[in-house]
KEZANU-104657 format. One line per field, with one value per residue (C-alpha): residue number from 1; residue in three letters; x, y, z. Coordinates in Angstrom, 1 decimal, always signed. Layout:
<recs>
i	(NUM / ...) .
aa	(ALA / ...) .
px	(X / ...) .
py	(Y / ...) .
pz	(Z / ...) .
</recs>
This chain:
<recs>
i	(1 / 2 / 3 / 4 / 5 / 6 / 7 / 8 / 9 / 10 / 11 / 12 / 13 / 14 / 15 / 16 / 17 / 18 / 19 / 20 / 21 / 22 / 23 / 24 / 25 / 26 / 27 / 28 / 29 / 30 / 31 / 32 / 33 / 34 / 35 / 36 / 37 / 38 / 39 / 40 / 41 / 42 / 43 / 44 / 45 / 46 / 47 / 48 / 49 / 50 / 51 / 52 / 53 / 54 / 55 / 56 / 57 / 58 / 59 / 60 / 61 / 62 / 63 / 64 / 65 / 66 / 67 / 68 / 69 / 70 / 71 / 72 / 73 / 74 / 75 / 76 / 77 / 78 / 79 / 80 / 81 / 82 / 83 / 84 / 85 / 86 / 87 / 88 / 89 / 90 / 91 / 92 / 93 / 94 / 95 / 96 / 97 / 98 / 99 / 100 / 101 / 102 / 103 / 104 / 105 / 106 / 107 / 108 / 109 / 110 / 111 / 112 / 113 / 114 / 115 / 116 / 117 / 118 / 119 / 120 / 121 / 122 / 123 / 124 / 125 / 126 / 127 / 128 / 129 / 130 / 131 / 132 / 133 / 134 / 135 / 136 / 137 / 138 / 139 / 140 / 141 / 142 / 143 / 144 / 145 / 146 / 147 / 148 / 149 / 150 / 151 / 152 / 153 / 154 / 155 / 156 / 157 / 158 / 159 / 160 / 161 / 162 / 163 / 164 / 165 / 166 / 167 / 168 / 169 / 170 / 171 / 172 / 173 / 174 / 175 / 176 / 177 / 178 / 179 / 180 / 181 / 182 / 183 / 184 / 185 / 186 / 187 / 188 / 189 / 190 / 191 / 192 / 193 / 194 / 195 / 196 / 197 / 198 / 199 / 200 / 201 / 202 / 203 / 204 / 205 / 206 / 207 / 208 / 209 / 210 / 211 / 212 / 213 / 214 / 215 / 216 / 217 / 218 / 219 / 220 / 221 / 222 / 223 / 224 / 225 / 226 / 227 / 228 / 229 / 230 / 231 / 232 / 233 / 234 / 235 / 236 / 237 / 238 / 239 / 240 / 241 / 242 / 243 / 244 / 245 / 246 / 247 / 248 / 249 / 250 / 251 / 252 / 253 / 254 / 255 / 256 / 257 / 258 / 259 / 260 / 261 / 262 / 263 / 264 / 265 / 266 / 267 / 268 / 269 / 270 / 271 / 272 / 273 / 274 / 275 / 276 / 277 / 278 / 279 / 280 / 281 / 282 / 283 / 284 / 285 / 286 / 287 / 288 / 289 / 290 / 291 / 292 / 293 / 294 / 295 / 296 / 297 / 298 / 299 / 300 / 301 / 302 / 303 / 304 / 305 / 306 / 307 / 308 / 309 / 310 / 311 / 312 / 313 / 314 / 315 / 316 / 317 / 318 / 319 / 320 / 321 / 322 / 323 / 324 / 325 / 326 / 327 / 328 / 329 / 330 / 331 / 332 / 333 / 334 / 335 / 336 / 337 / 338 / 339 / 340 / 341 / 342 / 343 / 344 / 345 / 346 / 347 / 348 / 349 / 350 / 351 / 352 / 353 / 354 / 355 / 356 / 357 / 358 / 359 / 360 / 361 / 362 / 363 / 364 / 365 / 366 / 367 / 368 / 369 / 370 / 371 / 372 / 373 / 374 / 375 / 376 / 377 / 378 / 379 / 380 / 381 / 382 / 383 / 384 / 385 / 386 / 387 / 388 / 389 / 390 / 391 / 392 / 393 / 394 / 395 / 396 / 397 / 398 / 399 / 400 / 401 / 402 / 403 / 404 / 405 / 406 / 407 / 408 / 409 / 410 / 411 / 412 / 413 / 414 / 415 / 416 / 417 / 418 / 419 / 420 / 421 / 422 / 423 / 424 / 425 / 426 / 427 / 428 / 429 / 430 / 431 / 432 / 433 / 434 / 435 / 436 / 437 / 438 / 439 / 440 / 441 / 442 / 443 / 444 / 445 / 446 / 447 / 448 / 449 / 450 / 451 / 452 / 453 / 454 / 455 / 456 / 457 / 458 / 459 / 460 / 461 / 462 / 463 / 464 / 465 / 466 / 467 / 468 / 469 / 470 / 471 / 472 / 473 / 474 / 475 / 476 / 477 / 478 / 479 / 480 / 481 / 482 / 483 / 484 / 485 / 486 / 487 / 488 / 489 / 490 / 491 / 492 / 493 / 494 / 495 / 496 / 497 / 498 / 499 / 500 / 501 / 502 / 503 / 504 / 505 / 506 / 507 / 508 / 509 / 510) .
aa	(UNK / UNK / UNK / UNK / UNK / UNK / UNK / UNK / UNK / UNK / UNK / UNK / UNK / UNK / UNK / UNK / UNK / UNK / UNK / UNK / UNK / UNK / UNK / UNK / UNK / UNK / UNK / UNK / UNK / UNK / UNK / UNK / UNK / UNK / UNK / UNK / UNK / UNK / UNK / UNK / UNK / UNK / UNK / UNK / UNK / UNK / UNK / UNK / UNK / UNK / UNK / UNK / UNK / UNK / UNK / UNK / UNK / UNK / UNK / UNK / UNK / UNK / UNK / UNK / UNK / UNK / UNK / UNK / UNK / UNK / UNK / UNK / UNK / UNK / UNK / UNK / UNK / UNK / UNK / UNK / UNK / UNK / UNK / UNK / UNK / UNK / UNK / UNK / UNK / UNK / UNK / UNK / UNK / UNK / UNK / UNK / UNK / UNK / UNK / UNK / UNK / UNK / UNK / UNK / UNK / UNK / UNK / UNK / UNK / UNK / UNK / UNK / UNK / UNK / UNK / UNK / UNK / UNK / UNK / UNK / UNK / UNK / UNK / UNK / UNK / UNK / UNK / UNK / UNK / UNK / UNK / UNK / UNK / UNK / UNK / UNK / UNK / UNK / UNK / UNK / UNK / UNK / UNK / UNK / UNK / UNK / UNK / UNK / UNK / UNK / UNK / UNK / UNK / UNK / UNK / UNK / UNK / UNK / UNK / UNK / UNK / UNK / UNK / UNK / UNK / UNK / UNK / UNK / UNK / UNK / UNK / UNK / UNK / UNK / UNK / UNK / UNK / UNK / UNK / UNK / UNK / UNK / UNK / UNK / UNK / UNK / UNK / UNK / UNK / UNK / UNK / UNK / UNK / UNK / UNK / UNK / UNK / UNK / UNK / UNK / UNK / UNK / UNK / UNK / UNK / UNK / UNK / UNK / UNK / UNK / UNK / UNK / UNK / UNK / UNK / UNK / UNK / UNK / UNK / UNK / UNK / UNK / UNK / UNK / UNK / UNK / UNK / UNK / UNK / UNK / UNK / UNK / UNK / UNK / UNK / UNK / UNK / UNK / UNK / UNK / UNK / UNK / UNK / UNK / UNK / UNK / UNK / UNK / UNK / UNK / UNK / UNK / UNK / UNK / UNK / UNK / UNK / UNK / UNK / UNK / UNK / UNK / UNK / UNK / UNK / UNK / UNK / UNK / UNK / UNK / UNK / UNK / UNK / UNK / UNK / UNK / UNK / UNK / UNK / UNK / UNK / UNK / UNK / UNK / UNK / UNK / UNK / UNK / UNK / UNK / UNK / UNK / UNK / UNK / UNK / UNK / UNK / UNK / UNK / UNK / UNK / UNK / UNK / UNK / UNK / UNK / UNK / UNK / UNK / UNK / UNK / UNK / UNK / UNK / UNK / UNK / UNK / UNK / UNK / UNK / UNK / UNK / UNK / UNK / UNK / UNK / UNK / UNK / UNK / UNK / UNK / UNK / UNK / UNK / UNK / UNK / UNK / UNK / UNK / UNK / UNK / UNK / UNK / UNK / UNK / UNK / UNK / UNK / UNK / UNK / UNK / UNK / UNK / UNK / UNK / UNK / UNK / UNK / UNK / UNK / UNK / UNK / UNK / UNK / UNK / UNK / UNK / UNK / UNK / UNK / UNK / UNK / UNK / UNK / UNK / UNK / UNK / UNK / UNK / UNK / UNK / UNK / UNK / UNK / UNK / UNK / UNK / UNK / UNK / UNK / UNK / UNK / UNK / UNK / UNK / UNK / UNK / UNK / UNK / UNK / UNK / UNK / UNK / UNK / UNK / UNK / UNK / UNK / UNK / UNK / UNK / UNK / UNK / UNK / UNK / UNK / UNK / UNK / UNK / UNK / UNK / UNK / UNK / UNK / UNK / UNK / UNK / UNK / UNK / UNK / UNK / UNK / UNK / UNK / UNK / UNK / UNK / UNK / UNK / UNK / UNK / UNK / UNK / UNK / UNK / UNK / UNK / UNK / UNK / UNK / UNK / UNK / UNK / UNK / UNK / UNK / UNK / UNK / UNK / UNK / UNK / UNK / UNK / UNK / UNK / UNK / UNK / UNK / UNK / UNK / UNK / UNK / UNK / UNK / UNK / UNK / UNK / UNK / UNK / UNK / UNK / UNK / UNK / UNK / UNK / UNK / UNK / UNK / UNK / UNK / UNK / UNK / UNK / UNK / UNK / UNK / UNK / UNK / UNK / UNK / UNK / UNK / UNK / UNK / UNK / UNK / UNK / UNK / UNK / UNK) .
px	(+9.2 / +8.3 / +10.4 / +10.5 / +10.4 / +11.8 / +9.9 / +10.4 / +8.0 / +7.8 / +5.6 / +4.0 / +1.6 / -1.1 / -4.3 / -7.1 / -10.0 / -11.2 / -14.7 / -16.3 / -19.6 / -21.2 / -23.5 / -25.5 / -25.8 / -28.9 / -29.8 / -31.6 / -30.2 / -31.7 / -29.0 / -29.3 / -29.6 / -25.9 / -24.9 / -25.1 / -27.2 / -25.6 / -24.4 / -22.4 / -21.1 / -17.3 / -16.9 / -19.0 / -17.1 / -17.9 / -15.2 / -15.7 / -14.1 / -14.2 / -15.0 / -14.9 / -14.7 / -16.2 / -17.2 / -19.7 / -19.0 / -18.7 / -20.4 / -18.2 / -19.3 / -17.9 / -19.3 / -18.2 / -19.4 / -19.3 / -18.6 / -20.6 / -18.8 / -20.3 / -17.9 / -19.6 / -19.5 / -22.1 / -24.2 / -21.6 / -18.8 / -17.3 / -16.4 / -18.8 / -19.0 / -21.7 / -21.0 / -23.1 / -22.2 / -24.0 / -23.9 / -21.9 / -22.8 / -22.1 / -21.8 / -21.2 / -20.0 / -16.4 / -16.3 / -12.5 / -12.2 / -11.1 / -10.3 / -6.6 / -7.6 / -6.7 / -9.6 / -9.2 / -11.5 / -10.9 / -13.5 / -13.3 / -15.8 / -17.1 / -18.8 / -20.8 / -23.2 / -24.6 / -27.6 / -28.9 / -32.7 / -32.8 / -30.3 / -30.8 / -31.6 / -29.2 / -29.7 / -26.6 / -26.3 / -23.3 / -21.8 / -19.1 / -17.2 / -15.8 / -13.2 / -12.7 / -9.5 / -8.6 / -4.9 / -3.4 / -0.1 / +0.0 / +2.3 / +3.3 / +5.5 / +8.1 / +10.4 / +14.1 / +15.5 / +14.5 / +15.8 / +16.8 / +20.3 / +19.1 / +17.3 / +19.3 / +17.9 / +18.8 / +18.4 / +18.1 / +18.9 / +16.9 / +17.0 / +13.5 / +11.5 / +9.1 / +6.2 / +5.8 / +3.0 / +0.6 / -2.0 / -4.1 / -5.0 / -6.8 / -6.4 / -7.7 / -6.0 / -7.7 / -6.7 / -8.2 / -5.9 / -5.9 / -5.3 / -2.0 / -2.5 / -1.6 / -4.4 / -7.9 / -10.8 / -12.3 / -15.5 / -16.0 / -13.8 / -12.9 / -10.7 / -8.6 / -6.1 / -4.0 / -0.8 / +1.6 / +5.3 / +7.0 / +10.1 / +10.9 / +9.6 / +10.7 / +9.3 / +9.5 / +7.8 / +4.3 / +4.3 / +5.3 / +6.1 / +5.8 / +6.7 / +6.3 / +3.9 / +0.5 / +0.0 / -3.3 / -3.6 / -6.6 / -7.8 / -10.6 / -12.5 / -12.1 / -15.1 / -14.3 / -15.7 / -13.2 / -10.2 / -8.4 / -8.4 / -6.1 / -4.0 / -3.3 / -1.1 / -1.0 / +1.3 / +0.4 / +3.1 / +2.4 / +3.6 / +1.6 / +2.1 / +0.3 / -0.1 / +0.6 / +0.7 / +4.1 / +6.1 / +9.6 / +12.7 / +14.6 / +12.1 / +12.0 / +8.9 / +6.9 / +4.4 / +2.0 / -0.1 / -3.1 / -5.6 / -9.0 / -11.2 / -10.6 / -13.0 / -12.2 / -14.9 / -14.9 / -15.4 / -18.4 / -19.7 / -16.4 / -15.0 / -12.5 / -15.1 / -13.6 / -10.1 / -10.5 / -10.7 / -11.3 / -9.2 / -10.0 / -8.4 / -8.8 / -5.6 / -5.2 / -1.8 / -1.1 / +1.9 / +3.9 / +6.9 / +9.3 / +12.6 / +15.1 / +16.6 / +17.5 / +15.3 / +16.5 / +14.0 / +14.1 / +13.6 / +14.3 / +14.9 / +15.1 / +16.0 / +19.0 / +17.3 / +13.8 / +11.5 / +9.7 / +6.8 / +7.2 / +4.9 / +5.9 / +4.3 / +5.4 / +5.6 / +6.5 / +9.2 / +9.7 / +13.1 / +13.3 / +15.4 / +14.8 / +12.5 / +12.4 / +10.3 / +11.4 / +10.3 / +10.4 / +9.8 / +8.4 / +7.8 / +5.5 / +4.3 / +0.5 / -1.3 / -4.7 / -5.6 / -5.6 / -8.8 / -6.8 / -6.3 / -5.2 / -4.7 / -6.3 / -5.3 / -3.9 / -4.5 / -3.7 / -6.3 / -7.0 / -3.5 / -2.9 / +0.5 / +1.9 / +5.3 / +6.8 / +10.2 / +12.2 / +15.6 / +17.8 / +15.3 / +11.8 / +9.9 / +7.0 / +4.3 / +2.2 / -0.9 / -2.9 / -5.3 / -4.4 / -7.5 / -7.2 / -9.2 / -8.7 / -10.2 / -11.1 / -11.0 / -14.5 / -13.3 / -15.4 / -14.1 / -13.7 / -12.5 / -10.7 / -8.7 / -5.5 / -4.2 / -0.6 / +1.8 / +5.2 / +7.8 / +10.4 / +13.0 / +14.5 / +17.8 / +18.0 / +21.2 / +20.5 / +18.3 / +15.2 / +12.8 / +9.9 / +9.4 / +6.6 / +6.3 / +4.4 / +4.4 / +2.4 / +2.6 / +1.0 / +1.1 / +3.0 / +3.1 / +2.0 / +3.5 / +3.3 / +4.4 / +2.7 / +4.9 / +3.4 / -0.2 / -2.4 / +0.6 / +1.9 / +5.1 / +3.9 / +6.1 / +4.7 / +6.4 / +5.4 / +5.9 / +6.9 / +6.8 / +8.5 / +9.0 / +10.4 / +10.8 / +12.1 / +9.7 / +11.2 / +8.9 / +10.4 / +9.6 / +9.3 / +8.9 / +5.7 / +5.7 / +7.8 / +6.8 / +7.7 / +6.2 / +3.3 / +4.7 / +8.4 / +10.1 / +11.4 / +13.3 / +15.7 / +19.0 / +21.9 / +25.2 / +28.4 / +29.8 / +28.4 / +30.1 / +28.4 / +29.3 / +28.2 / +27.7 / +29.3 / +27.7 / +25.6 / +24.7 / +26.1 / +22.8 / +20.9 / +23.3 / +23.3 / +19.5 / +19.3 / +21.4 / +20.2 / +23.6 / +24.8 / +26.3 / +29.2 / +30.0 / +30.0 / +32.3 / +34.8 / +35.0 / +35.7 / +37.6 / +34.8 / +34.4 / +31.3 / +27.8 / +28.5 / +30.8 / +33.2 / +33.5 / +32.0 / +33.7 / +33.4 / +32.3 / +32.3 / +29.1 / +29.6 / +26.7 / +25.9) .
py	(+47.7 / +44.1 / +41.0 / +38.3 / +34.9 / +31.8 / +28.6 / +24.9 / +22.0 / +19.4 / +16.4 / +14.9 / +11.9 / +12.6 / +10.9 / +13.4 / +11.6 / +8.4 / +7.2 / +4.0 / +2.5 / -0.8 / -3.4 / -5.6 / -9.3 / -11.2 / -14.5 / -17.7 / -20.9 / -24.3 / -26.9 / -28.7 / -32.5 / -33.0 / -31.4 / -33.4 / -32.4 / -30.0 / -31.5 / -28.4 / -25.2 / -25.0 / -21.6 / -19.2 / -16.6 / -13.8 / -13.2 / -10.0 / -9.3 / -6.2 / -6.5 / -2.9 / +0.7 / +3.7 / +7.3 / +9.8 / +13.3 / +13.1 / +9.7 / +6.6 / +3.0 / -0.4 / -3.7 / -7.2 / -10.3 / -11.8 / -15.5 / -16.9 / -20.1 / -22.3 / -25.0 / -27.6 / -31.0 / -33.2 / -36.0 / -38.7 / -36.7 / -35.6 / -32.1 / -30.5 / -27.1 / -24.9 / -21.8 / -19.1 / -15.9 / -12.7 / -9.5 / -6.6 / -3.1 / +0.0 / +3.7 / +7.1 / +10.6 / +11.9 / +15.7 / +16.2 / +14.0 / +15.2 / +13.8 / +13.1 / +11.2 / +7.5 / +5.8 / +2.4 / +0.3 / -2.5 / -4.7 / -6.3 / -8.3 / -6.2 / -9.1 / -12.4 / -14.4 / -17.8 / -19.5 / -23.0 / -23.3 / -27.0 / -29.6 / -28.2 / -24.5 / -21.6 / -17.9 / -15.7 / -12.1 / -9.9 / -6.8 / -5.9 / -2.6 / -1.0 / +1.7 / +4.0 / +6.0 / +8.8 / +9.6 / +12.2 / +14.0 / +17.5 / +19.5 / +22.2 / +25.1 / +26.5 / +29.5 / +28.7 / +32.1 / +35.8 / +37.9 / +41.1 / +42.3 / +43.7 / +40.6 / +38.1 / +34.5 / +31.7 / +28.3 / +24.9 / +21.9 / +18.8 / +15.4 / +14.4 / +12.0 / +13.2 / +11.0 / +11.6 / +9.2 / +6.9 / +4.4 / +1.4 / -1.2 / -4.5 / -7.6 / -11.1 / -14.5 / -17.8 / -21.4 / -24.9 / -27.3 / -31.0 / -32.5 / -34.5 / -38.3 / -39.0 / -36.8 / -38.2 / -36.5 / -33.3 / -33.6 / -30.3 / -27.2 / -26.2 / -23.1 / -21.4 / -18.6 / -16.8 / -14.7 / -13.0 / -13.7 / -10.8 / -11.5 / -8.5 / -5.2 / -2.9 / +0.4 / +1.7 / +5.0 / +4.7 / +1.0 / -1.3 / -5.0 / -7.1 / -10.7 / -13.3 / -16.1 / -16.3 / -19.2 / -20.6 / -22.9 / -25.2 / -27.4 / -29.9 / -32.9 / -35.9 / -37.6 / -40.6 / -39.6 / -41.8 / -39.9 / -37.2 / -33.6 / -32.8 / -29.8 / -28.7 / -25.8 / -24.5 / -21.8 / -19.6 / -17.5 / -13.8 / -11.6 / -8.4 / -5.1 / -2.2 / +1.2 / +4.0 / +7.6 / +9.3 / +6.2 / +5.8 / +3.7 / +6.4 / +6.1 / +3.9 / +1.8 / +0.5 / -2.2 / -3.9 / -6.7 / -7.9 / -10.6 / -8.9 / -11.8 / -15.5 / -18.2 / -21.9 / -24.1 / -27.9 / -28.5 / -30.8 / -32.7 / -34.2 / -37.7 / -36.5 / -35.6 / -34.2 / -33.9 / -30.6 / -27.2 / -23.8 / -21.1 / -17.4 / -14.3 / -10.6 / -8.8 / -5.1 / -3.7 / -0.4 / +1.4 / +4.5 / +6.0 / +8.1 / +10.0 / +10.9 / +14.3 / +17.5 / +20.5 / +24.0 / +25.8 / +29.4 / +29.3 / +33.0 / +36.3 / +40.1 / +43.1 / +45.4 / +48.4 / +48.3 / +46.6 / +43.6 / +41.4 / +37.7 / +34.8 / +31.2 / +27.8 / +24.7 / +21.8 / +18.1 / +16.9 / +13.1 / +11.6 / +7.8 / +5.9 / +2.3 / +0.4 / -3.3 / -6.4 / -9.8 / -13.1 / -13.5 / -16.6 / -16.3 / -19.1 / -19.6 / -22.3 / -22.3 / -24.2 / -25.5 / -27.6 / -31.3 / -32.0 / -32.1 / -35.5 / -34.5 / -31.1 / -31.0 / -27.5 / -24.2 / -21.0 / -17.4 / -14.6 / -11.0 / -9.7 / -6.2 / -4.4 / -1.3 / +0.3 / +3.4 / +4.9 / +4.9 / +6.5 / +4.7 / +1.9 / +1.3 / -1.2 / -3.1 / -5.4 / -7.9 / -9.3 / -12.2 / -15.0 / -18.7 / -20.6 / -24.2 / -27.1 / -30.3 / -33.6 / -33.6 / -36.4 / -37.5 / -38.0 / -35.0 / -32.1 / -28.9 / -25.4 / -22.8 / -19.6 / -18.2 / -14.7 / -14.3 / -11.4 / -11.0 / -8.2 / -6.9 / -4.2 / -2.3 / -0.5 / +3.1 / +4.9 / +7.9 / +8.6 / +10.7 / +12.7 / +11.7 / +8.9 / +7.7 / +3.9 / +1.7 / -1.9 / -4.8 / -8.5 / -11.3 / -15.0 / -17.2 / -20.5 / -22.0 / -25.2 / -26.8 / -29.9 / -31.3 / -30.8 / -32.4 / -32.8 / -30.0 / -28.0 / -27.1 / -25.5 / -23.0 / -21.6 / -18.8 / -17.5 / -13.9 / -11.6 / -8.3 / -4.9 / -2.0 / +1.6 / +4.1 / +7.8 / +10.6 / +13.5 / +17.0 / +19.9 / +22.8 / +26.5 / +27.6 / +31.0 / +31.4 / +35.2 / +38.4 / +42.0 / +45.5 / +46.5 / +48.9 / +51.0 / +51.7 / +52.3 / +55.8 / +56.0 / +53.2 / +54.6 / +52.6 / +54.0 / +53.4 / +51.2 / +49.7 / +48.1 / +44.9 / +42.6 / +39.1 / +35.9 / +32.5 / +30.5 / +33.4 / +33.1 / +35.5 / +35.5 / +36.7 / +39.6 / +40.7 / +40.6 / +42.7 / +45.5 / +45.1 / +44.2 / +41.0 / +37.9 / +38.0 / +41.6 / +40.7 / +37.7 / +39.7 / +42.6 / +40.4 / +37.4 / +34.9 / +31.5 / +29.4 / +30.1 / +30.5 / +32.8 / +31.0 / +32.8 / +36.1 / +39.0 / +42.5 / +42.8 / +45.6 / +45.6 / +47.4 / +49.0 / +48.0) .
pz	(-7.6 / -8.6 / -8.5 / -11.1 / -9.4 / -11.2 / -10.3 / -10.7 / -10.5 / -7.8 / -8.7 / -5.7 / -5.6 / -3.1 / -1.9 / -2.7 / -1.0 / +0.5 / +0.8 / +2.4 / +1.7 / +2.7 / +1.2 / +3.5 / +2.8 / +3.9 / +2.3 / +3.1 / +1.7 / +1.2 / +0.5 / -2.8 / -2.9 / -3.8 / -0.4 / +2.8 / +5.8 / +8.3 / +11.6 / +12.6 / +10.9 / +10.8 / +9.1 / +7.1 / +5.1 / +2.6 / +0.0 / -2.0 / -5.3 / -7.5 / -11.2 / -12.2 / -10.9 / -12.7 / -12.1 / -13.6 / -12.4 / -8.6 / -8.4 / -8.1 / -8.5 / -8.0 / -9.2 / -8.4 / -6.5 / -3.1 / -2.7 / +0.2 / +1.4 / +4.2 / +5.4 / +7.6 / +9.1 / +7.4 / +9.0 / +8.2 / +9.9 / +6.6 / +5.5 / +3.1 / +1.5 / -0.1 / -2.2 / -3.6 / -5.6 / -4.6 / -6.7 / -5.3 / -6.4 / -4.4 / -5.1 / -3.5 / -4.0 / -4.0 / -4.3 / -4.9 / -8.0 / -11.4 / -14.8 / -13.8 / -10.6 / -10.5 / -8.8 / -7.1 / -4.8 / -2.4 / -0.6 / +2.8 / +4.9 / +7.9 / +9.6 / +8.8 / +11.0 / +10.1 / +11.7 / +11.1 / +11.2 / +10.0 / +8.7 / +5.2 / +5.8 / +6.7 / +7.2 / +6.6 / +7.5 / +7.0 / +5.4 / +2.9 / +3.0 / -0.1 / +0.2 / -2.8 / -3.0 / -5.4 / -6.1 / -8.5 / -9.1 / -7.8 / -9.9 / -7.4 / -8.4 / -5.9 / -6.3 / -6.5 / -7.6 / -7.7 / -10.6 / -8.9 / -8.0 / -4.7 / -3.5 / -1.4 / -1.2 / +1.1 / -0.7 / +0.8 / -1.3 / -0.5 / -2.0 / -3.1 / -5.1 / -7.8 / -8.9 / -12.6 / -13.5 / -11.8 / -13.1 / -12.3 / -14.9 / -14.7 / -16.8 / -16.8 / -16.8 / -17.4 / -18.0 / -17.9 / -15.9 / -15.2 / -11.8 / -11.7 / -12.2 / -8.6 / -7.3 / -6.9 / -8.8 / -7.3 / -5.3 / -3.4 / -3.3 / +0.3 / -0.3 / -2.9 / -2.9 / -5.5 / -5.3 / -7.7 / -7.8 / -9.7 / -11.7 / -13.8 / -15.2 / -18.0 / -19.1 / -22.7 / -23.7 / -22.3 / -21.8 / -19.0 / -19.5 / -16.3 / -16.0 / -13.3 / -12.3 / -10.8 / -8.4 / -7.4 / -4.3 / -4.0 / -1.2 / -2.0 / -0.9 / -3.3 / -4.9 / -2.7 / +0.6 / +2.5 / +1.1 / +3.0 / +1.9 / -1.1 / -2.0 / -5.5 / -6.7 / -10.3 / -11.7 / -14.8 / -16.5 / -16.2 / -19.1 / -19.6 / -21.3 / -19.5 / -21.1 / -18.6 / -19.8 / -19.1 / -18.0 / -19.5 / -19.1 / -17.1 / -14.2 / -11.2 / -11.8 / -8.8 / -9.6 / -7.2 / -8.7 / -6.6 / -7.6 / -7.0 / -8.2 / -8.3 / -9.6 / -9.6 / -11.2 / -11.9 / -15.6 / -15.9 / -18.8 / -19.9 / -20.1 / -17.5 / -14.9 / -11.7 / -13.2 / -15.2 / -13.5 / -14.9 / -13.2 / -13.9 / -12.3 / -12.5 / -11.5 / -10.6 / -11.5 / -9.6 / -11.2 / -10.4 / -12.1 / -10.0 / -10.3 / -7.6 / -7.7 / -5.8 / -5.3 / -4.4 / -2.3 / -1.1 / +2.6 / +3.3 / +1.4 / +1.7 / -0.3 / +0.3 / -1.2 / +0.3 / +2.8 / +1.5 / +2.4 / +1.9 / +2.2 / +3.1 / +3.4 / +5.2 / +2.8 / +3.4 / +1.0 / +0.6 / +0.0 / -0.5 / +2.0 / +1.0 / -1.3 / -1.8 / -2.4 / -1.0 / +0.2 / +4.0 / +6.1 / +9.6 / +12.1 / +15.0 / +17.4 / +17.8 / +20.6 / +19.3 / +22.3 / +23.5 / +21.5 / +18.2 / +16.7 / +13.2 / +11.5 / +8.1 / +7.0 / +8.2 / +6.1 / +6.8 / +6.5 / +7.7 / +7.2 / +8.6 / +8.5 / +10.1 / +10.0 / +11.7 / +12.0 / +15.2 / +15.0 / +12.4 / +12.0 / +10.6 / +12.7 / +11.3 / +12.7 / +10.8 / +12.4 / +10.9 / +11.7 / +11.4 / +10.2 / +11.4 / +10.2 / +12.2 / +13.4 / +17.1 / +19.6 / +18.5 / +14.9 / +13.8 / +11.6 / +13.7 / +13.1 / +15.2 / +14.8 / +16.4 / +16.2 / +15.0 / +15.3 / +13.6 / +13.9 / +11.5 / +11.2 / +8.4 / +8.9 / +7.7 / +6.7 / +8.9 / +11.8 / +10.7 / +12.8 / +10.5 / +8.0 / +5.8 / +5.5 / +3.1 / +4.2 / +2.6 / +3.1 / +1.1 / +1.9 / -0.6 / +1.2 / +4.5 / +5.9 / +9.3 / +11.3 / +14.4 / +17.5 / +20.6 / +21.6 / +20.1 / +18.9 / +15.4 / +14.2 / +11.6 / +8.8 / +6.6 / +3.5 / +2.8 / -0.2 / +1.5 / -0.1 / +1.8 / +0.9 / +3.5 / +2.8 / +5.1 / +5.5 / +5.7 / +6.7 / +4.8 / +5.0 / +1.4 / -0.1 / -2.1 / -2.9 / -2.3 / -3.0 / -1.9 / +1.4 / +1.1 / +4.0 / +4.0 / +7.4 / +6.6 / +9.9 / +8.7 / +7.4 / +6.0 / +7.3 / +5.3 / +8.1 / +11.2 / +14.2 / +15.5 / +18.3 / +17.4 / +19.5 / +18.9 / +16.1 / +14.9 / +11.3 / +8.7 / +6.9 / +9.9 / +10.4 / +6.8 / +6.7 / +9.8 / +8.3 / +4.6 / +3.3 / +1.6 / +3.3 / +0.9 / +1.9 / +5.6 / +4.9 / +2.7 / +5.2 / +8.2 / +6.6 / +7.5 / +5.9 / +6.1 / +7.3 / +11.1 / +13.0 / +15.3 / +18.7 / +19.9 / +18.2 / +16.7 / +13.1 / +10.6 / +8.6 / +5.2 / +3.3 / -0.3) .
</recs>
């Protein structure tokens, strides 16, 4: 005897493989004539950016550049900066990668050390780590019915989310901008940062239109060495059509746009020298299209006519609880020390987030580093860092035993005011992305067949008397005596799945 099993598909996005590789950075620098001599190093950073990601068979590669930036106090107690671009090229092997795998890569600085050998010579050593990640949609099939009059199945209906399509596309944005008339001409770039403010998204048969703005923040030294540091912000409208196979307007579209490369270059050789700036960005748009629904899984079965052998597997099923993107402002008082005379700049770096479920709440923590540029009591530029920690909570409708949380935060704006000697009241505006799903571990039927060896001693009497316990399940009793749950209910006038109170039952044969 064979059983015809009806199956339905469950589309699940899963990470197939991760792989990390590093590129060492070692370079000796002789400062050009337009840079002042070094009195002391304030900060040395490596800022990696990815240009492209590719694969050939099992071999994956990423190319990009690393911006080496040395911020220092020059001999006349002014802030100076030297920058150099270094090629980034790494590769490795990922065995579990196929044609339908979406491959992404992100780069982070592992460490950087800077040593001054003379007022015009620097040796820099460091390392950049690139993490490759492969994702694809696993189209699993699960039985939801068995076509046989003698087979009884116990179904469990679970709300779930199916990921129907995923994709990652990169695009470029560039613009030449002019400094506002009230701003002095640009001398040296000190720092720059870019972030995306999303506004809307719309999917139409294979295409996704995203709109928003891309904001670039610049800190620079003016050409006039006696002038204070200047800040300049520029916004570019973002309107991009991205082609993603399978995406449609009846899906919930999730988009995360991340600047992976930012270059800001003064435009020389013009009549407006020091007032024109070229801004170029490469943006990675990571997209997924999902649908909410309900899936009927078979979690138990048996035959009333014969003994069967069944196979089951434990499968995690995700059900979305909450998903949102919002702007969130957090505040903190940082103590820099009595040596501070004036704060020049505070920026936020090294953001790391984590969130986990606790009962009817998801609790998140965001750790970051405040990078502080200031003038000390000797009227010299100085630099220091302070670790920051912020907490947040997301209320969930129901308490869950297990949840999966995705939590990201990006800095939109940083402001501060001095509050007492060596202290600053810091206000940071974050763009926060949160997605929380419940995780249900479900025992699911994968196969059913007639047992090779039948228990010949088992006989089905016409009627059996059974004394049950309180809250015993009708299903378990029917399975034990190879009858049907409906027959047990009808014979004994039972409603529902559980029996109320210990009692005698008549178990009919079918």
